[in-house]
C-alpha positions, 0 to 999 in steps of 0.5 A: 499499499502506498505511504508517504514519508516526510523527512528533510531534503539533504542532498538533491537528486531522485532515486528508484529501488528496493529498500535495504533496512538496517536497524539501529546499530547494536550488538546483540551478543549473548553472554559466552565464555570460552575454555582457559585452553582456548584463550590465546586462540581467541585473542589471535582470532580477535587481533586478526579481525582488528588487522582486517579492519585496519586493512579496510581503513587503509584501503578506503583512505587511499581511494579518496581524493580531493573533496572526499579526502577532506570530508571523509578522511578525518573520519577514516583516519580517526577510526584507524586511531581507535583501532590503535588505541591501547585502552580499547585493545588491552581492555578487549585482551583482558576481557577474553584472558581474565573473564574467559569471554568469547570475543564477540561478547568481550566487544559488547562488554568494552563497547558498553564500558566505553559508552558509559564513559562518553555518556557521562561527559558534559561536553556534547561534542565528546558524547557524540564520538560514541558514534565512532566507537560504534562504527569501529566496534561494528567493523570488528564484529563483522570481520570476526565473522568474515563478513563485510560490515553490515551491506553487501550486494546492495547495488540498485538499493536504497538504504533505510536507516537510522543515521549513516556515518561520513566514512560509510557514504563513500563506500555505499556509493561505490557499492551502488546505493542509489539513496540513503534514507534516515530516521534522524540526522540533520541536513547540515551534518558532515554526512550531509555535506558529503552526500551533496559532494557525492551527488548521492540523494539523501533524506533525513528526519523520516522519523517513522520510515524504520517502522514501516519499510521492509527489506524489498519494498520499492521506494522512491526518494526525492532529495530535494523536497524530503519526500519518500514514497513507499510502494509509488503508484503511476503518478509517483513514477511519473514525477520520478521520471520527470525529475530525472529529465529536469536533472539531466537538462539542468546539468546541460545548462550548467556545462554551458556556464563554464566560461561565463562570467558570475554577473548578476541581472544588474550588471554586477561581477561577483568573485567566485573562488574554489576551496581546494585540497588536492591537484583534482580540486586545482584542475576543476576549478581552473576549468570552471573558471574560478577566480583562483582559490580561496581556500587551500587547505594544508591539513592533508600534508600532516594527518595520517602519517608519523612524521611531519612533512619538511619544507621541501615537501610542503614546498613542492605541494604549494608551488605546484598549486600556484602553477596549476592555477596559471597566474591566479590567486592562491590563498594557502590556509595555514595549518588547522590541526587540533585534538579532533583530527587524527593526527599521529605526528604528536603535534596535537595534544590527545587529552584535551577535555574539548577539542572544539574549543582547544589548541588548534588553528593559530593557537597551535601554530603559534605554540609550535614555532618551529612547525609554523615557520617551516610552513610559512617558508614553504608558502613564501617560497611558492610565492615566486611561482605565482600570487599567494596569499595567507589565511590564518584560522581560528583567530580570536585576538589581534595579538595573533594577527600581529605575531602571525605577520611579524613571523611572516615578514621575518621569514620573507626576509630570510628567504630573499637573503638566502637568494630565493625569489618571493613575492614582494608583498604577501597578503595576510588574512583572518579566518572569522570563525570565533565570535569574538573575532567577529565582534572585535574585527574593528580592532585588528581589522586594519592589520590584515589584508582580506577576510574569509568568513568560516560560517560552519564554526561561527555558526556552531560557536555562536549558537553553542550547538554542535552541528553533528549533535542530532538532537541539536539539529533544529538549533544549529542553522545559519538562518538564525537572526543573530547569525545574519546580523553578525554576518551583516556586521562583519561584511559591513566593516570590512566593506567600509575598510576597503577589505575584500571578504569572502564566505568559505563555509557550507553557506557559500556552496549552497545556491538557496543562500546566494541571494541572502548573502548577497543582500547582506553585502557580500561580493565573494564566495569560496566553495567547493568546485563541485557546486561552482556552476550551481551557484553561478547560476543562482547569482546570474538570476539575481538582481543585486540592487533590488536584494540589497534594498530588501536587506533591511527587511531581512535583518528585522526577521526575528525567527528562522521562519521569517528568514525563510519567507524572505528567501522564498519571496526572492525566488 
């Protein structure tokens, strides 16, 4: 019988397929003991399963490229680190040796023990890390029984589950999954962002889907509207095929915009930068006519390795990016690594109680001056091959910017004295992602050359809401009146002082937000190349003068609903 489920569209696209239902993760393992003589064999069986999972993680990491390497890589790296965690491994061995438990039940006991510790923590971010423990434990359990982790033979099927981890999505797409429907989750989570990068339809928050949908049921999923239809009728099938035709037509239209200017209907040119972290990203950005690279992430050079990259390795990487953009400016963000990243070099602290508020970004760089100077030297050397800007993450004080400026000047002078060809001036910019920096911007804007607003962290910190905490899905939103007013203040301050300002967070890559950001005074966007053409099309449909005239009404909005109504009126 036909039935509709209303969720939230998190990644556009239409899919038709049979349902594959995965119930909420739980290790339903009965208590099982083993004889003392079998202990060492059971320990070895467990270790062999862990080795299998390590190999899976390594192989997945090697297959990731470009945006996937950034969005999925940090989760894969974290899971790989958990597999080497002494507390996890020793606890499992002890349970088998002293409790004479079978490996399956030892996994269950150790999982519950760790979950109890995490659930008692005050910090919501750390409490949410139990999901990563569940993912790792689930993979080990699957390996113990020599089967893939939960899913096999899913080509052409639609996964229906309670939630999906970012590290799973790349594998699901490679296995042929057509779409994903979850009963929980947020359209602003890491998983949703990744699904959009993969062009994998995703509907979240379809609350009753798990109770009503069974394996083999036929589903139509509309990742745009969030509608899921069980046992679709003829009209549903016609609508699905129509969406597919529209999508193909849309891609053809977008491809025609590859060499077109990003210009509003009233003749104002808007600058589109690309976010990148690989040669593939850079090549795509160049081909799509990006103004340059607005944010080049350098973390991938430091993660998932046991030693720090030296100056020459970093220099060659940055130089190749500069050469790849053939004269267009490349903005290199200095290292943004903290205890929430999978760092094996010992650079980041490992025992911070709240990594999101800890020693990360510029704070870590200024603490590890040797590492920072090496990175700055590599960036400055690359400036001899084309225009380069330096972008500093996690800025919160004027003193941090002054310290970086001093180091950058000293490093540049040293390299010139050593005979290197370097740029006469290298613009220095600040990431505005900490509320203190946004509110106190006027105190240090004279010390920087440009700004980049990291809306992902800015929204999270401003609203005290972790975007990956499903319980806060409705609270975490860039469409909060306080967020828009703060964005307006940042942009207005930058415009008054003649400093260029771009938004480089998730908001920048969503065409629905383009009219809103333009109305607030933004003239520059920095986004993943995969959505550049869609944003260009959206901007070319905007009348900038009319949007700016309607900005006061937007800033008077007192609720998310009022802001959404303003946005709807512009379409």
